[in-house]
N, CA, C and O atoms as a GROMACS GRO file, in nm:
protein
  352
    1MET      N    1   0.996   0.861  -2.468
    1MET     CA    2   1.125   0.997  -2.408
    1MET      C    3   1.199   0.882  -2.266
    1MET      O    4   1.142   0.795  -2.199
    2TRP      N    5   1.299   0.914  -2.263
    2TRP     CA    6   1.390   0.841  -2.131
    2TRP      C    7   1.454   1.008  -2.094
    2TRP      O    8   1.477   1.116  -2.148
    3ARG      N    9   1.460   0.953  -1.994
    3ARG     CA   10   1.486   1.040  -1.817
    3ARG      C   11   1.584   0.993  -1.748
    3ARG      O   12   1.552   0.887  -1.693
    4ARG      N   13   1.694   1.027  -1.727
    4ARG     CA   14   1.796   1.004  -1.637
    4ARG      C   15   1.793   1.040  -1.489
    4ARG      O   16   1.795   1.158  -1.452
    5TYR      N   17   1.790   0.936  -1.404
    5TYR     CA   18   1.715   0.940  -1.284
    5TYR      C   19   1.878   0.812  -1.161
    5TYR      O   20   1.928   0.700  -1.163
    6ASP      N   21   1.884   0.928  -1.088
    6ASP     CA   22   2.028   0.865  -1.017
    6ASP      C   23   2.028   0.824  -0.913
    6ASP      O   24   2.015   0.905  -0.822
    7TYR      N   25   2.038   0.709  -0.888
    7TYR     CA   26   1.965   0.609  -0.737
    7TYR      C   27   2.109   0.492  -0.690
    7TYR      O   28   2.164   0.389  -0.730
    8VAL      N   29   2.115   0.575  -0.600
    8VAL     CA   30   2.219   0.504  -0.527
    8VAL      C   31   2.197   0.424  -0.433
    8VAL      O   32   2.138   0.474  -0.338
    9THR      N   33   2.239   0.248  -0.419
    9THR     CA   34   2.230   0.194  -0.344
    9THR      C   35   2.300   0.182  -0.223
    9THR      O   36   2.398   0.255  -0.211
   10LYS      N   37   2.265   0.091  -0.114
   10LYS     CA   38   2.365   0.128  -0.002
   10LYS      C   39   2.492   0.069   0.009
   10LYS      O   40   2.561   0.074   0.111
   11ARG      N   41   2.527   0.008  -0.105
   11ARG     CA   42   2.648  -0.014  -0.120
   11ARG      C   43   2.708   0.059  -0.214
   11ARG      O   44   2.819   0.013  -0.242
   12GLY      N   45   2.671   0.182  -0.291
   12GLY     CA   46   2.718   0.336  -0.364
   12GLY      C   47   2.730   0.275  -0.483
   12GLY      O   48   2.833   0.300  -0.546
   13GLU      N   49   2.633   0.185  -0.541
   13GLU     CA   50   2.662   0.161  -0.690
   13GLU      C   51   2.552   0.235  -0.705
   13GLU      O   52   2.467   0.241  -0.616
   14LEU      N   53   2.540   0.315  -0.849
   14LEU     CA   54   2.442   0.371  -0.935
   14LEU      C   55   2.340   0.337  -1.000
   14LEU      O   56   2.317   0.382  -1.112
   15ARG      N   57   2.283   0.273  -0.954
   15ARG     CA   58   2.175   0.192  -1.061
   15ARG      C   59   2.056   0.170  -0.993
   15ARG      O   60   2.054   0.177  -0.870
   16LEU      N   61   1.934   0.137  -1.074
   16LEU     CA   62   1.826   0.136  -1.011
   16LEU      C   63   1.731   0.005  -0.969
   16LEU      O   64   1.710  -0.069  -1.064
   17PRO      N   65   1.692  -0.022  -0.885
   17PRO     CA   66   1.648  -0.125  -0.808
   17PRO      C   67   1.562  -0.195  -0.896
   17PRO      O   68   1.446  -0.221  -0.864
   18HIS      N   69   1.614  -0.228  -1.009
   18HIS     CA   70   1.465  -0.329  -1.102
   18HIS      C   71   1.603  -0.405  -1.199
   18HIS      O   72   1.722  -0.372  -1.199
   19PRO      N   73   1.552  -0.487  -1.257
   19PRO     CA   74   1.608  -0.627  -1.354
   19PRO      C   75   1.703  -0.502  -1.430
   19PRO      O   76   1.681  -0.381  -1.428
   20GLY      N   77   1.789  -0.558  -1.481
   20GLY     CA   78   1.913  -0.447  -1.569
   20GLY      C   79   1.983  -0.358  -1.485
   20GLY      O   80   2.093  -0.317  -1.522
   21GLY      N   81   1.939  -0.326  -1.387
   21GLY     CA   82   2.028  -0.242  -1.263
   21GLY      C   83   2.090  -0.106  -1.360
   21GLY      O   84   2.182  -0.039  -1.312
   22ASP      N   85   2.030  -0.067  -1.509
   22ASP     CA   86   2.128   0.062  -1.495
   22ASP      C   87   2.064   0.190  -1.456
   22ASP      O   88   1.987   0.190  -1.360
   23THR      N   89   2.090   0.306  -1.527
   23THR     CA   90   2.030   0.440  -1.433
   23THR      C   91   1.911   0.481  -1.528
   23THR      O   92   1.843   0.581  -1.506
   24LEU      N   93   1.890   0.393  -1.642
   24LEU     CA   94   1.750   0.463  -1.743
   24LEU      C   95   1.647   0.416  -1.672
   24LEU      O   96   1.661   0.314  -1.605
   25ILE      N   97   1.526   0.486  -1.678
   25ILE     CA   98   1.461   0.434  -1.629
   25ILE      C   99   1.270   0.507  -1.738
   25ILE      O  100   1.244   0.627  -1.748
   26THR      N  101   1.203   0.423  -1.780
   26THR     CA  102   1.119   0.514  -1.896
   26THR      C  103   1.005   0.561  -1.813
   26THR      O  104   0.988   0.534  -1.695
   27TYR      N  105   0.906   0.658  -1.910
   27TYR     CA  106   0.769   0.636  -1.821
   27TYR      C  107   0.691   0.536  -1.785
   27TYR      O  108   0.644   0.527  -1.671
   28SER      N  109   0.671   0.459  -1.868
   28SER     CA  110   0.629   0.331  -1.822
   28SER      C  111   0.663   0.244  -1.726
   28SER      O  112   0.586   0.169  -1.665
   29ASP      N  113   0.806   0.260  -1.709
   29ASP     CA  114   0.877   0.208  -1.616
   29ASP      C  115   0.793   0.234  -1.469
   29ASP      O  116   0.719   0.168  -1.395
   30PHE      N  117   0.848   0.364  -1.473
   30PHE     CA  118   0.794   0.455  -1.384
   30PHE      C  119   0.694   0.417  -1.319
   30PHE      O  120   0.690   0.365  -1.208
   31ASP      N  121   0.560   0.459  -1.437
   31ASP     CA  122   0.419   0.451  -1.398
   31ASP      C  123   0.420   0.262  -1.352
   31ASP      O  124   0.341   0.245  -1.259
   32PHE      N  125   0.464   0.175  -1.380
   32PHE     CA  126   0.440   0.015  -1.320
   32PHE      C  127   0.503   0.022  -1.179
   32PHE      O  128   0.464  -0.059  -1.096
   33PHE      N  129   0.629   0.146  -1.134
   33PHE     CA  130   0.636   0.097  -0.998
   33PHE      C  131   0.583   0.156  -0.870
   33PHE      O  132   0.586   0.125  -0.751
   34ASP      N  133   0.517   0.288  -0.966
   34ASP     CA  134   0.419   0.350  -0.894
   34ASP      C  135   0.246   0.270  -0.874
   34ASP      O  136   0.154   0.284  -0.795
   35ASP      N  137   0.274   0.181  -1.001
   35ASP     CA  138   0.125   0.134  -0.964
   35ASP      C  139   0.127  -0.001  -0.880
   35ASP      O  140   0.018  -0.049  -0.848
   36GLU      N  141   0.254  -0.070  -0.839
   36GLU     CA  142   0.290  -0.186  -0.738
   36GLU      C  143   0.315  -0.091  -0.600
   36GLU      O  144   0.289  -0.153  -0.497
   37ALA      N  145   0.357   0.036  -0.583
   37ALA     CA  146   0.365   0.057  -0.474
   37ALA      C  147   0.203   0.116  -0.428
   37ALA      O  148   0.193   0.144  -0.308
   38ALA      N  149   0.094   0.134  -0.504
   38ALA     CA  150  -0.019   0.146  -0.516
   38ALA      C  151  -0.084   0.010  -0.424
   38ALA      O  152  -0.154   0.008  -0.323
   39LYS      N  153  -0.038  -0.076  -0.491
   39LYS     CA  154  -0.109  -0.205  -0.471
   39LYS      C  155  -0.084  -0.230  -0.267
   39LYS      O  156  -0.166  -0.229  -0.175
   40LEU      N  157   0.052  -0.247  -0.269
   40LEU     CA  158   0.107  -0.232  -0.152
   40LEU      C  159   0.069  -0.178  -0.040
   40LEU      O  160   0.053  -0.212   0.077
   41ASP      N  161   0.056  -0.064  -0.120
   41ASP     CA  162  -0.023   0.022   0.036
   41ASP      C  163  -0.148   0.022   0.030
   41ASP      O  164  -0.192   0.078   0.130
   42GLY      N  165  -0.236  -0.016  -0.045
   42GLY     CA  166  -0.361  -0.078  -0.042
   42GLY      C  167  -0.378  -0.195   0.050
   42GLY      O  168  -0.471  -0.188   0.130
   43TYR      N  169  -0.306  -0.293   0.050
   43TYR     CA  170  -0.339  -0.467   0.106
   43TYR      C  171  -0.276  -0.384   0.261
   43TYR      O  172  -0.336  -0.419   0.363
   44VAL      N  173  -0.182  -0.299   0.276
   44VAL     CA  174  -0.142  -0.240   0.428
   44VAL      C  175  -0.213  -0.234   0.482
   44VAL      O  176  -0.231  -0.291   0.590
   45SER      N  177  -0.314  -0.123   0.399
   45SER     CA  178  -0.438  -0.055   0.442
   45SER      C  179  -0.540  -0.136   0.476
   45SER      O  180  -0.616  -0.114   0.570
   46GLU      N  181  -0.544  -0.213   0.417
   46GLU     CA  182  -0.679  -0.315   0.409
   46GLU      C  183  -0.650  -0.413   0.499
   46GLU      O  184  -0.726  -0.436   0.593
   47ASN      N  185  -0.531  -0.484   0.478
   47ASN     CA  186  -0.548  -0.614   0.586
   47ASN      C  187  -0.420  -0.612   0.678
   47ASN      O  188  -0.371  -0.723   0.701
   48LEU      N  189  -0.367  -0.512   0.728
   48LEU     CA  190  -0.282  -0.475   0.844
   48LEU      C  191  -0.304  -0.395   0.914
   48LEU      O  192  -0.277  -0.430   1.029
   49GLU      N  193  -0.363  -0.239   0.903
   49GLU     CA  194  -0.343  -0.139   0.975
   49GLU      C  195  -0.480  -0.176   1.104
   49GLU      O  196  -0.596  -0.217   1.096
   50GLY      N  197  -0.418  -0.150   1.178
   50GLY     CA  198  -0.519  -0.170   1.285
   50GLY      C  199  -0.531  -0.283   1.320
   50GLY      O  200  -0.632  -0.311   1.385
   51ARG      N  201  -0.443  -0.376   1.293
   51ARG     CA  202  -0.450  -0.534   1.359
   51ARG      C  203  -0.316  -0.595   1.386
   51ARG      O  204  -0.287  -0.715   1.390
   52LEU      N  205  -0.238  -0.488   1.406
   52LEU     CA  206  -0.064  -0.538   1.468
   52LEU      C  207  -0.078  -0.444   1.574
   52LEU      O  208  -0.126  -0.331   1.587
   53THR      N  209  -0.002  -0.554   1.664
   53THR     CA  210   0.000  -0.514   1.853
   53THR      C  211   0.192  -0.494   1.818
   53THR      O  212   0.275  -0.566   1.762
   54PRO      N  213   0.195  -0.399   1.866
   54PRO     CA  214   0.333  -0.343   1.861
   54PRO      C  215   0.385  -0.429   2.004
   54PRO      O  216   0.317  -0.437   2.106
   55ILE      N  217   0.540  -0.498   1.983
   55ILE     CA  218   0.594  -0.568   2.078
   55ILE      C  219   0.637  -0.434   2.184
   55ILE      O  220   0.674  -0.332   2.126
   56THR      N  221   0.633  -0.432   2.304
   56THR     CA  222   0.699  -0.352   2.390
   56THR      C  223   0.825  -0.438   2.482
   56THR      O  224   0.913  -0.368   2.533
   57GLU      N  225   0.829  -0.572   2.499
   57GLU     CA  226   0.886  -0.624   2.552
   57GLU      C  227   0.908  -0.755   2.546
   57GLU      O  228   0.824  -0.844   2.542
   58LEU      N  229   1.076  -0.766   2.545
   58LEU     CA  230   1.119  -0.886   2.478
   58LEU      C  231   1.164  -0.963   2.621
   58LEU      O  232   1.212  -0.912   2.722
   59GLY      N  233   1.133  -1.104   2.592
   59GLY     CA  234   1.210  -1.141   2.724
   59GLY      C  235   1.331  -1.220   2.628
   59GLY      O  236   1.320  -1.236   2.506
   60ASP      N  237   1.447  -1.266   2.708
   60ASP     CA  238   1.600  -1.299   2.671
   60ASP      C  239   1.573  -1.382   2.523
   60ASP      O  240   1.619  -1.331   2.420
   61SER      N  241   1.520  -1.472   2.518
   61SER     CA  242   1.502  -1.620   2.438
   61SER      C  243   1.455  -1.551   2.276
   61SER      O  244   1.491  -1.584   2.163
   62PHE      N  245   1.374  -1.458   2.313
   62PHE     CA  246   1.301  -1.400   2.176
   62PHE      C  247   1.403  -1.266   2.135
   62PHE      O  248   1.397  -1.227   2.018
   63ARG      N  249   1.472  -1.214   2.207
   63ARG     CA  250   1.588  -1.120   2.179
   63ARG      C  251   1.674  -1.188   2.099
   63ARG      O  252   1.693  -1.160   1.981
   64GLY      N  253   1.750  -1.312   2.181
   64GLY     CA  254   1.815  -1.356   2.124
   64GLY      C  255   1.799  -1.431   1.959
   64GLY      O  256   1.890  -1.471   1.885
   65GLU      N  257   1.666  -1.432   1.938
   65GLU     CA  258   1.630  -1.516   1.822
   65GLU      C  259   1.643  -1.404   1.693
   65GLU      O  260   1.701  -1.414   1.584
   66ILE      N  261   1.560  -1.284   1.757
   66ILE     CA  262   1.588  -1.130   1.662
   66ILE      C  263   1.731  -1.114   1.656
   66ILE      O  264   1.766  -1.143   1.541
   67ALA      N  265   1.818  -1.086   1.718
   67ALA     CA  266   1.955  -1.037   1.692
   67ALA      C  267   2.006  -1.177   1.607
   67ALA      O  268   2.105  -1.162   1.534
   68ASP      N  269   1.957  -1.285   1.612
   68ASP     CA  270   2.030  -1.392   1.533
   68ASP      C  271   1.995  -1.350   1.391
   68ASP      O  272   2.081  -1.344   1.304
   69ILE      N  273   1.848  -1.318   1.366
   69ILE     CA  274   1.791  -1.307   1.213
   69ILE      C  275   1.886  -1.201   1.184
   69ILE      O  276   1.964  -1.228   1.092
   70ILE      N  277   1.900  -1.071   1.247
   70ILE     CA  278   1.904  -0.932   1.191
   70ILE      C  279   2.069  -0.890   1.215
   70ILE      O  280   2.117  -0.783   1.178
   71SER      N  281   2.127  -0.971   1.269
   71SER     CA  282   2.294  -0.968   1.294
   71SER      C  283   2.355  -0.978   1.111
   71SER      O  284   2.437  -0.899   1.064
   72PRO      N  285   2.302  -1.074   1.047
   72PRO     CA  286   2.380  -1.020   0.900
   72PRO      C  287   2.316  -0.951   0.825
   72PRO      O  288   2.322  -0.976   0.705
   73THR      N  289   2.254  -0.867   0.861
   73THR     CA  290   2.178  -0.759   0.770
   73THR      C  291   2.265  -0.679   0.777
   73THR      O  292   2.332  -0.686   0.880
   74GLU      N  293   2.300  -0.579   0.684
   74GLU     CA  294   2.358  -0.416   0.651
   74GLU      C  295   2.275  -0.312   0.718
   74GLU      O  296   2.321  -0.230   0.797
   75ASN      N  297   2.131  -0.324   0.675
   75ASN     CA  298   2.031  -0.237   0.669
   75ASN      C  299   1.975  -0.205   0.819
   75ASN      O  300   1.903  -0.106   0.825
   76VAL      N  301   1.993  -0.261   0.916
   76VAL     CA  302   1.957  -0.258   1.041
   76VAL      C  303   2.011  -0.190   1.135
   76VAL      O  304   2.120  -0.238   1.167
   77ILE      N  305   1.981  -0.096   1.195
   77ILE     CA  306   2.056   0.022   1.300
   77ILE      C  307   1.982  -0.039   1.429
   77ILE      O  308   1.882   0.018   1.471
   78PRO      N  309   2.016  -0.119   1.474
   78PRO     CA  310   1.936  -0.125   1.663
   78PRO      C  311   1.926   0.032   1.734
   78PRO      O  312   2.020   0.111   1.748
   79PHE      N  313   1.790   0.051   1.771
   79PHE     CA  314   1.814   0.155   1.866
   79PHE      C  315   1.879   0.121   2.050
   79PHE      O  316   1.880   0.018   2.118
   80PRO      N  317   1.917   0.236   2.072
   80PRO     CA  318   1.978   0.200   2.182
   80PRO      C  319   1.858   0.175   2.291
   80PRO      O  320   1.749   0.218   2.252
   81ARG      N  321   1.858   0.112   2.426
   81ARG     CA  322   1.771   0.036   2.492
   81ARG      C  323   1.755   0.153   2.588
   81ARG      O  324   1.853   0.173   2.660
   82ARG      N  325   1.642   0.240   2.604
   82ARG     CA  326   1.605   0.326   2.706
   82ARG      C  327   1.570   0.249   2.853
   82ARG      O  328   1.497   0.153   2.878
   83SER      N  329   1.629   0.308   2.911
   83SER     CA  330   1.633   0.332   3.086
   83SER      C  331   1.448   0.369   3.124
   83SER      O  332   1.379   0.458   3.075
   84PRO      N  333   1.406   0.254   3.236
   84PRO     CA  334   1.276   0.290   3.249
   84PRO      C  335   1.286   0.428   3.342
   84PRO      O  336   1.194   0.468   3.413
   85ASP      N  337   1.386   0.478   3.331
   85ASP     CA  338   1.400   0.624   3.423
   85ASP      C  339   1.456   0.752   3.334
   85ASP      O  340   1.486   0.861   3.383
   86SER      N  341   1.466   0.715   3.180
   86SER     CA  342   1.500   0.813   3.109
   86SER      C  343   1.365   0.898   3.045
   86SER      O  344   1.270   0.844   2.990
   87PRO      N  345   1.377   1.000   3.060
   87PRO     CA  346   1.279   1.116   2.961
   87PRO      C  347   1.257   1.019   2.862
   87PRO      O  348   1.322   0.922   2.824
   88GLU      N  349   1.125   1.082   2.820
   88GLU     CA  350   1.090   1.038   2.679
   88GLU      C  351   1.106   1.165   2.562
   88GLU      O  352   1.081   1.144   2.444
   0.00000   0.00000   0.00000
């Protein structure tokens, strides 16, 4: 059985994010995507959760390197810097 799902990419294209890129998805495709998502969730839970330390301060050099990496990326929206005096 086929079911039609609409998925719009960031460029406004109507297609699914898998090879072929059409707008049809089978239940077996959906089950595959669900299994892959569950594997990723399990990996993060087992290997990364609680082991990462957030970066709270950036030096000028590191800030420049990050800006160089993300500048060509369309899907990164930088948060405005909050002054230390501003309320949370």
